[in-house]
TORKOL-4160 file (C-alpha; in steps of 0.2 Angstrom, whole numbers, padded with zeros to 4 digits, m for minus):
169
<pt num="1" X="0042" Y="0070" Z="m0057"/>
<pt num="2" X="0042" Y="0081" Z="m0042"/>
<pt num="3" X="0053" Y="0072" Z="m0030"/>
<pt num="4" X="0067" Y="0060" Z="m0030"/>
<pt num="5" X="0056" Y="0049" Z="m0018"/>
<pt num="6" X="0047" Y="0034" Z="m0025"/>
<pt num="7" X="0029" Y="0035" Z="m0018"/>
<pt num="8" X="0019" Y="0019" Z="m0015"/>
<pt num="9" X="0001" Y="0020" Z="m0009"/>
<pt num="10" X="m0010" Y="0005" Z="m0003"/>
<pt num="11" X="m0028" Y="0006" Z="m0006"/>
<pt num="12" X="m0043" Y="m0004" Z="0001"/>
<pt num="13" X="m0061" Y="0000" Z="0005"/>
<pt num="14" X="m0061" Y="0010" Z="0021"/>
<pt num="15" X="m0042" Y="0012" Z="0025"/>
<pt num="16" X="m0045" Y="0004" Z="0042"/>
<pt num="17" X="m0038" Y="m0014" Z="0040"/>
<pt num="18" X="m0029" Y="m0020" Z="0024"/>
<pt num="19" X="m0021" Y="m0005" Z="0018"/>
<pt num="20" X="m0014" Y="0002" Z="0035"/>
<pt num="21" X="m0007" Y="m0016" Z="0038"/>
<pt num="22" X="0001" Y="m0016" Z="0021"/>
<pt num="23" X="0008" Y="0002" Z="0024"/>
<pt num="24" X="0016" Y="m0003" Z="0040"/>
<pt num="25" X="0023" Y="m0020" Z="0033"/>
<pt num="26" X="0031" Y="m0011" Z="0019"/>
<pt num="27" X="0038" Y="0003" Z="0030"/>
<pt num="28" X="0046" Y="m0010" Z="0042"/>
<pt num="29" X="0053" Y="m0020" Z="0027"/>
<pt num="30" X="0060" Y="m0004" Z="0019"/>
<pt num="31" X="0068" Y="0001" Z="0036"/>
<pt num="32" X="0075" Y="m0017" Z="0039"/>
<pt num="33" X="0083" Y="m0017" Z="0021"/>
<pt num="34" X="0089" Y="0000" Z="0022"/>
<pt num="35" X="0080" Y="0005" Z="0006"/>
<pt num="36" X="0081" Y="0024" Z="0004"/>
<pt num="37" X="0070" Y="0036" Z="m0005"/>
<pt num="38" X="0053" Y="0027" Z="m0003"/>
<pt num="39" X="0038" Y="0035" Z="0004"/>
<pt num="40" X="0023" Y="0024" Z="0009"/>
<pt num="41" X="0005" Y="0029" Z="0012"/>
<pt num="42" X="m0012" Y="0021" Z="0012"/>
<pt num="43" X="m0030" Y="0027" Z="0009"/>
<pt num="44" X="m0047" Y="0020" Z="0006"/>
<pt num="45" X="m0059" Y="0022" Z="m0009"/>
<pt num="46" X="m0073" Y="0026" Z="0004"/>
<pt num="47" X="m0075" Y="0026" Z="0023"/>
<pt num="48" X="m0075" Y="0038" Z="0037"/>
<pt num="49" X="m0061" Y="0050" Z="0037"/>
<pt num="50" X="m0052" Y="0049" Z="0054"/>
<pt num="51" X="m0058" Y="0032" Z="0059"/>
<pt num="52" X="m0045" Y="0021" Z="0069"/>
<pt num="53" X="m0038" Y="0005" Z="0062"/>
<pt num="54" X="m0050" Y="m0009" Z="0065"/>
<pt num="55" X="m0047" Y="m0017" Z="0082"/>
<pt num="56" X="m0042" Y="m0034" Z="0075"/>
<pt num="57" X="m0029" Y="m0026" Z="0063"/>
<pt num="58" X="m0022" Y="m0016" Z="0078"/>
<pt num="59" X="m0020" Y="m0032" Z="0088"/>
<pt num="60" X="m0013" Y="m0042" Z="0074"/>
<pt num="61" X="m0001" Y="m0029" Z="0069"/>
<pt num="62" X="0005" Y="m0027" Z="0087"/>
<pt num="63" X="0008" Y="m0046" Z="0088"/>
<pt num="64" X="0020" Y="m0043" Z="0073"/>
<pt num="65" X="0029" Y="m0028" Z="0081"/>
<pt num="66" X="0019" Y="m0015" Z="0071"/>
<pt num="67" X="0009" Y="m0001" Z="0078"/>
<pt num="68" X="m0007" Y="0005" Z="0070"/>
<pt num="69" X="m0013" Y="0015" Z="0086"/>
<pt num="70" X="m0010" Y="0032" Z="0078"/>
<pt num="71" X="m0017" Y="0027" Z="0061"/>
<pt num="72" X="m0032" Y="0037" Z="0055"/>
<pt num="73" X="m0042" Y="0033" Z="0040"/>
<pt num="74" X="m0042" Y="0044" Z="0025"/>
<pt num="75" X="m0050" Y="0044" Z="0008"/>
<pt num="76" X="m0040" Y="0044" Z="m0008"/>
<pt num="77" X="m0038" Y="0061" Z="m0015"/>
<pt num="78" X="m0032" Y="0068" Z="m0032"/>
<pt num="79" X="m0016" Y="0074" Z="m0024"/>
<pt num="80" X="m0012" Y="0057" Z="m0017"/>
<pt num="81" X="m0015" Y="0049" Z="m0035"/>
<pt num="82" X="m0004" Y="0063" Z="m0043"/>
<pt num="83" X="0010" Y="0060" Z="m0031"/>
<pt num="84" X="0010" Y="0041" Z="m0031"/>
<pt num="85" X="0022" Y="0032" Z="m0042"/>
<pt num="86" X="0013" Y="0015" Z="m0038"/>
<pt num="87" X="m0005" Y="0012" Z="m0032"/>
<pt num="88" X="m0007" Y="m0005" Z="m0025"/>
<pt num="89" X="m0025" Y="m0010" Z="m0023"/>
<pt num="90" X="m0032" Y="m0025" Z="m0014"/>
<pt num="91" X="m0047" Y="m0029" Z="m0025"/>
<pt num="92" X="m0053" Y="m0026" Z="m0043"/>
<pt num="93" X="m0066" Y="m0014" Z="m0038"/>
<pt num="94" X="m0054" Y="m0003" Z="m0029"/>
<pt num="95" X="m0044" Y="m0002" Z="m0046"/>
<pt num="96" X="m0060" Y="0003" Z="m0054"/>
<pt num="97" X="m0064" Y="0016" Z="m0041"/>
<pt num="98" X="m0047" Y="0024" Z="m0043"/>
<pt num="99" X="m0048" Y="0024" Z="m0062"/>
<pt num="100" X="m0066" Y="0031" Z="m0062"/>
<pt num="101" X="m0059" Y="0046" Z="m0053"/>
<pt num="102" X="m0042" Y="0047" Z="m0061"/>
<pt num="103" X="m0041" Y="0038" Z="m0078"/>
<pt num="104" X="m0023" Y="0044" Z="m0080"/>
<pt num="105" X="m0018" Y="0033" Z="m0066"/>
<pt num="106" X="m0021" Y="0017" Z="m0076"/>
<pt num="107" X="m0002" Y="0013" Z="m0079"/>
<pt num="108" X="0002" Y="0014" Z="m0060"/>
<pt num="109" X="m0013" Y="0006" Z="m0052"/>
<pt num="110" X="m0011" Y="m0012" Z="m0050"/>
<pt num="111" X="m0019" Y="m0026" Z="m0039"/>
<pt num="112" X="m0006" Y="m0030" Z="m0026"/>
<pt num="113" X="m0006" Y="m0049" Z="m0030"/>
<pt num="114" X="m0004" Y="m0045" Z="m0049"/>
<pt num="115" X="0011" Y="m0034" Z="m0047"/>
<pt num="116" X="0029" Y="m0039" Z="m0051"/>
<pt num="117" X="0037" Y="m0055" Z="m0055"/>
<pt num="118" X="0029" Y="m0072" Z="m0050"/>
<pt num="119" X="0013" Y="m0063" Z="m0046"/>
<pt num="120" X="0000" Y="m0076" Z="m0040"/>
<pt num="121" X="m0015" Y="m0065" Z="m0045"/>
<pt num="122" X="m0031" Y="m0063" Z="m0036"/>
<pt num="123" X="m0037" Y="m0052" Z="m0022"/>
<pt num="124" X="m0034" Y="m0049" Z="m0004"/>
<pt num="125" X="m0050" Y="m0053" Z="0005"/>
<pt num="126" X="m0057" Y="m0040" Z="0017"/>
<pt num="127" X="m0056" Y="m0045" Z="0035"/>
<pt num="128" X="m0067" Y="m0032" Z="0042"/>
<pt num="129" X="m0081" Y="m0040" Z="0052"/>
<pt num="130" X="m0072" Y="m0057" Z="0052"/>
<pt num="131" X="m0063" Y="m0065" Z="0067"/>
<pt num="132" X="m0045" Y="m0062" Z="0073"/>
<pt num="133" X="m0039" Y="m0078" Z="0064"/>
<pt num="134" X="m0045" Y="m0071" Z="0047"/>
<pt num="135" X="m0036" Y="m0055" Z="0051"/>
<pt num="136" X="m0020" Y="m0064" Z="0055"/>
<pt num="137" X="m0022" Y="m0074" Z="0039"/>
<pt num="138" X="m0024" Y="m0058" Z="0029"/>
<pt num="139" X="m0009" Y="m0050" Z="0038"/>
<pt num="140" X="0002" Y="m0066" Z="0033"/>
<pt num="141" X="m0004" Y="m0064" Z="0015"/>
<pt num="142" X="0000" Y="m0046" Z="0015"/>
<pt num="143" X="0017" Y="m0049" Z="0022"/>
<pt num="144" X="0021" Y="m0063" Z="0010"/>
<pt num="145" X="0016" Y="m0052" Z="m0005"/>
<pt num="146" X="0026" Y="m0037" Z="0001"/>
<pt num="147" X="0041" Y="m0047" Z="0003"/>
<pt num="148" X="0038" Y="m0054" Z="m0014"/>
<pt num="149" X="0037" Y="m0037" Z="m0022"/>
<pt num="150" X="0051" Y="m0028" Z="m0012"/>
<pt num="151" X="0064" Y="m0031" Z="m0025"/>
<pt num="152" X="0054" Y="m0023" Z="m0038"/>
<pt num="153" X="0050" Y="m0008" Z="m0027"/>
<pt num="154" X="0068" Y="m0007" Z="m0023"/>
<pt num="155" X="0073" Y="m0007" Z="m0042"/>
<pt num="156" X="0059" Y="0006" Z="m0047"/>
<pt num="157" X="0065" Y="0017" Z="m0032"/>
<pt num="158" X="0083" Y="0016" Z="m0038"/>
<pt num="159" X="0078" Y="0020" Z="m0056"/>
<pt num="160" X="0068" Y="0035" Z="m0051"/>
<pt num="161" X="0082" Y="0042" Z="m0040"/>
<pt num="162" X="0094" Y="0039" Z="m0055"/>
<pt num="163" X="0083" Y="0048" Z="m0067"/>
<pt num="164" X="0080" Y="0062" Z="m0054"/>
<pt num="165" X="0099" Y="0064" Z="m0052"/>
<pt num="166" X="0101" Y="0065" Z="m0071"/>
<pt num="167" X="0088" Y="0078" Z="m0074"/>
<pt num="168" X="0095" Y="0089" Z="m0060"/>
<pt num="169" X="0112" Y="0088" Z="m0068"/>
């Protein structure tokens, strides 16, 4: 445990659509709810470093008051995995990719739709190459899932902060 912050990282394939949208949705929710001590990031298991978020993702995010214009894709690294307290993936193969590189991340790498109470299960479909309506549906799904898991993230962040304070004396 290196910091008092609770680190959440969202993972998708190329870090150009689902995971950046999820990152910004959670960032907005954390701001609105005034939840301190949470760090949020996103990455991909593959893809081109430095690529912009997909056009449809930027359009849909902007429609919902979020800005993905400065987002640049990045590939998941050992440092990110080590720092993360929770790694939320969009599809089963993303979890397999994470665990093939970092087997020790097994306990903190979970399908987004399988995390927390009342988890519906399943995967978040990739909107890359699909139309704007599909991307909007994906955004809505991510938004609903993040709102569903927000209490669990708040609880875990509070627990980590309390433990950090205890250990620091």
